[in-house]
C-alpha positions as CSV (number, residue, x, y, z in Angstrom):
1,M,147.4,135.7,147.8
2,A,144.2,133.8,146.9
3,E,143.4,133.3,143.3
4,P,140.2,135.2,142.2
5,S,137.2,132.9,141.7
6,I,135.8,132.5,138.2
7,D,132.1,132.4,137.5
8,V,132.3,129.6,134.9
9,E,128.6,129.7,134.0
10,K,128.7,133.4,133.5
11,V,131.7,133.2,131.2
12,V,130.3,130.4,129.1
13,R,126.9,132.2,128.8
14,E,128.6,135.4,127.6
15,V,130.7,133.5,125.0
16,L,127.6,131.6,123.7
17,A,125.5,134.8,123.7
18,Q,128.0,136.4,121.3
19,L,127.7,133.4,119.0
20,G,123.9,133.5,119.0
21,V,123.6,130.0,120.4
22,A,120.1,128.8,121.4
23,P,119.3,128.7,125.1
24,Q,119.0,124.9,125.2
25,S,122.5,124.6,123.7
26,Q,123.8,127.1,126.2
27,S,122.4,125.1,129.2
28,A,124.2,121.9,128.1
29,A,127.5,123.7,127.6
30,V,127.2,125.5,131.0
31,R,126.4,122.3,132.8
32,E,129.5,120.6,131.4
33,A,131.7,123.6,132.0
34,S,130.6,123.8,135.6
35,A,131.2,120.1,136.1
36,S,134.7,120.4,134.8
37,G,135.5,123.5,136.7
38,S,137.1,125.1,133.6
39,P,136.4,128.4,132.0
40,A,134.8,128.8,128.6
41,P,136.6,126.8,125.9
42,S,139.2,128.5,123.7
43,S,140.6,127.4,120.3
44,S,144.0,126.8,121.8
45,A,143.1,124.0,124.2
46,G,143.1,120.3,123.6
47,K,144.5,118.5,120.6
48,P,146.2,120.3,117.6
49,Q,143.4,121.8,115.5
50,A,143.7,121.4,111.7
51,R,141.7,123.2,109.1
52,V,140.0,121.4,106.3
53,P,137.8,122.6,103.4
54,A,134.0,122.6,104.1
55,A,133.2,120.4,101.1
56,S,135.9,117.7,101.7
57,N,134.8,114.1,101.9
58,E,135.8,112.8,105.3
59,P,137.4,109.4,105.4
60,D,136.4,106.6,107.8
61,G,137.2,107.4,111.4
62,A,136.0,111.0,111.2
63,L,132.8,112.3,112.9
64,A,131.3,115.6,111.7
65,V,129.1,117.6,114.1
66,P,127.3,120.6,112.6
67,G,126.1,122.4,115.7
68,P,127.5,125.7,117.1
69,V,128.0,124.0,120.5
70,V,129.5,120.5,120.8
71,T,129.0,118.8,124.2
72,M,130.1,115.6,125.8
73,A,126.4,114.7,126.4
74,E,125.7,115.0,122.6
75,L,128.5,112.7,121.7
76,E,128.2,110.1,124.5
77,G,128.7,106.6,123.0
78,R,129.7,108.0,119.6
79,L,133.4,108.4,119.9
80,E,134.5,104.7,119.7
81,G,136.7,104.2,116.7
82,I,136.8,107.9,115.9
83,R,140.1,109.5,115.0
84,R,139.0,113.0,114.1
85,L,136.1,115.1,115.3
86,V,135.1,117.7,112.7
87,V,133.2,120.8,113.9
88,R,132.0,124.0,112.2
89,P,134.2,127.2,112.2
90,Q,134.2,128.9,115.6
91,A,132.1,126.1,117.2
92,V,132.2,126.0,121.0
93,V,133.6,122.7,122.3
94,T,133.1,122.2,126.0
95,P,136.0,121.5,128.3
96,S,134.9,118.0,129.3
97,L,134.6,117.0,125.7
98,R,138.1,118.4,125.0
99,D,139.4,116.3,127.9
100,E,137.7,113.2,126.5
101,L,139.1,113.8,123.0
102,Q,142.6,114.1,124.5
103,K,142.2,110.9,126.5
104,K,141.1,109.0,123.4
105,N,143.7,110.6,121.2
106,I,141.1,112.1,118.9
107,T,142.1,115.2,116.9
108,L,139.7,118.2,116.9
109,V,139.4,119.6,113.4
110,Y,137.7,123.0,112.7
111,E,136.0,123.0,109.3
112,Q,137.1,125.8,107.0
113,P,134.3,127.6,105.3
114,A,134.2,127.5,101.5
115,P,135.6,130.7,99.9
116,A,133.1,133.2,98.9
117,A,132.8,134.6,95.4
118,C,134.9,137.6,94.7
119,A,133.3,140.8,95.8
120,G,133.3,144.1,94.0
121,N,133.8,142.6,90.5
122,G,130.4,143.6,89.3
123,R,128.8,142.5,86.0
124,L,130.4,142.2,82.6
125,V,128.4,142.3,79.3
126,M,130.7,140.7,76.8
127,T,129.8,140.9,73.1
128,V,131.8,139.0,70.4
129,L,131.5,140.6,66.9
130,G,133.0,140.0,63.5
131,S,135.2,137.2,64.9
132,R,135.4,133.4,65.1
133,F,136.8,133.8,68.6
134,D,135.5,131.1,71.1
135,A,134.6,133.1,74.2
136,A,133.8,130.1,76.4
137,P,137.3,129.7,77.9
138,L,137.5,133.4,78.7
139,T,133.9,133.4,80.2
140,G,134.7,130.4,82.4
141,A,138.0,131.9,83.7
142,L,136.2,135.2,84.6
143,Q,133.3,133.4,86.3
144,N,135.8,131.4,88.4
145,E,137.0,134.8,89.7
146,G,133.4,135.6,90.8
147,I,132.7,138.0,87.9
148,E,129.1,137.8,86.5
149,V,129.5,137.5,82.8
150,D,126.6,138.0,80.3
151,A,128.2,136.7,77.1
152,R,126.6,137.5,73.7
153,R,127.4,137.1,70.0
154,A,126.4,139.7,67.4
155,D,126.8,140.3,63.7
156,C,126.3,144.0,63.5
157,L,128.7,146.4,65.2
158,I,126.3,149.3,65.1
159,A,123.4,147.4,66.7
160,A,125.8,145.8,69.3
161,T,127.3,149.1,70.4
162,D,123.8,150.6,70.6
163,Q,122.8,147.8,72.9
164,L,126.0,148.0,75.0
165,A,125.5,151.8,75.5
166,G,122.3,151.0,77.4
167,E,123.9,148.2,79.5
168,V,127.0,150.2,80.7
169,S,124.7,153.0,81.9
170,R,124.0,150.7,84.9
171,P,126.2,151.6,87.9
172,D,127.2,147.9,88.4
173,T,128.0,147.0,84.7
174,V,131.0,147.3,82.4
175,G,131.2,146.2,78.8
176,L,133.6,144.3,76.6
177,V,133.6,144.2,72.8
178,L,135.7,141.5,71.1
179,S,136.1,142.3,67.4
180,R,138.6,142.1,64.6
181,Y,137.7,145.7,63.9
182,P,138.5,147.4,67.2
183,A,138.9,150.9,65.7
184,V,135.4,150.8,64.2
185,A,133.9,149.4,67.5
186,L,135.7,152.1,69.5
187,C,134.4,155.0,67.3
188,L,130.9,153.6,67.3
189,A,130.8,153.1,71.0
190,N,132.1,156.5,71.9
191,R,129.4,158.2,69.8
192,H,127.0,157.4,72.6
193,R,126.7,159.8,75.4
194,G,127.8,158.2,78.7
195,V,130.0,155.6,77.0
196,R,133.7,155.9,77.6
197,A,135.4,153.1,75.6
198,V,139.1,152.4,75.5
199,L,141.2,150.1,73.4
200,G,142.8,147.1,75.2
201,V,146.3,146.2,74.3
202,D,147.7,144.9,77.6
203,A,146.5,144.9,81.2
204,A,148.7,147.8,82.5
205,T,148.0,150.1,79.5
206,A,144.2,149.4,79.5
207,S,144.1,150.0,83.3
208,A,145.8,153.4,83.0
209,D,143.7,154.5,80.0
210,A,140.5,153.4,81.7
211,A,141.4,155.4,84.8
212,S,142.2,158.5,82.8
213,V,138.7,158.7,81.3
214,G,136.6,156.6,83.7
215,A,136.1,153.9,81.1
216,N,133.1,151.7,81.2
217,L,133.7,149.8,78.0
218,L,136.8,147.9,76.8
219,V,137.4,147.1,73.1
220,V,139.9,144.3,72.2
221,D,140.9,142.4,69.1
222,P,140.9,138.8,70.4
223,E,142.7,137.4,67.4
224,S,145.8,139.5,68.1
225,T,145.8,138.8,71.9
226,E,146.8,135.6,73.7
227,L,144.0,134.1,75.9
228,F,146.1,134.5,79.1
229,Q,146.8,138.2,78.3
230,L,143.2,138.8,77.4
231,K,141.9,137.2,80.6
232,Q,144.3,139.3,82.7
233,M,143.3,142.5,81.0
234,V,139.6,141.9,81.2
235,S,139.8,140.7,84.8
236,R,141.6,143.8,85.9
237,F,139.2,146.0,84.0
238,C,136.3,144.4,85.8
239,R,137.9,144.5,89.3
240,E,138.7,148.2,88.9
241,G,135.4,149.2,87.5
242,P,132.8,150.6,87.1
243,R,134.7,153.9,87.2
244,Q,133.5,157.5,87.5
245,C,134.2,159.9,84.8
246,P,136.7,162.5,85.9
247,E,135.1,165.8,86.9
248,V,137.2,167.8,84.3
249,L,135.8,165.6,81.5
250,R,132.3,165.1,82.7
251,K,130.6,167.8,80.6
252,R,132.1,166.4,77.4
253,L,132.1,162.7,78.1
254,G,129.1,162.3,80.4
């Protein structure tokens, strides 16, 4: 039984069209694929393909090619002395170039995109009151997780909770009060309609309490809480919020 014929040009065009490749790049890839008699390139062909971070500094012997399609014609005369060819994620490497890499014992490396910032963490307005607590390490740790932190320092609990009440009314914002007087801060905050503040003791308890009332403000005494525990608690509060007030409590808590 005869093997079915493969329209190489059609296959390559379809693959490149899905990648949004410009027509001129398509034509070069199609010409090379046709010349080699091979179907569209796949990620499993050729040399073993490692993954490297996008921002890594390539040592001597590596050649980085940024385009979405990498062809033999593009690299003609540029492969001497090269040990690794680094291409962008999901780049199309033509069959003839793969063959040449194999002949020259050049490893094909797909660049790994840099990790994106954490999604869904929202914005945190953090106010430090009545405490000598240095918020910089906590702020940095939260920002490293992709949380947008608006850090402030205040002297008056009343004014600070008044201001935070307006901030947490935004659908993408939660608040944090760090104070040596958490009971006072909690009472003042909860006097405002729409503010649902809970006391933070540990991550699990704060999470459960926040879920029960749809909390949008966390109050913690930073001087009685270790930094690691504080970061864990605030990070979880941000990831799980902003929360909706439960229907049964909405008339009273807003």
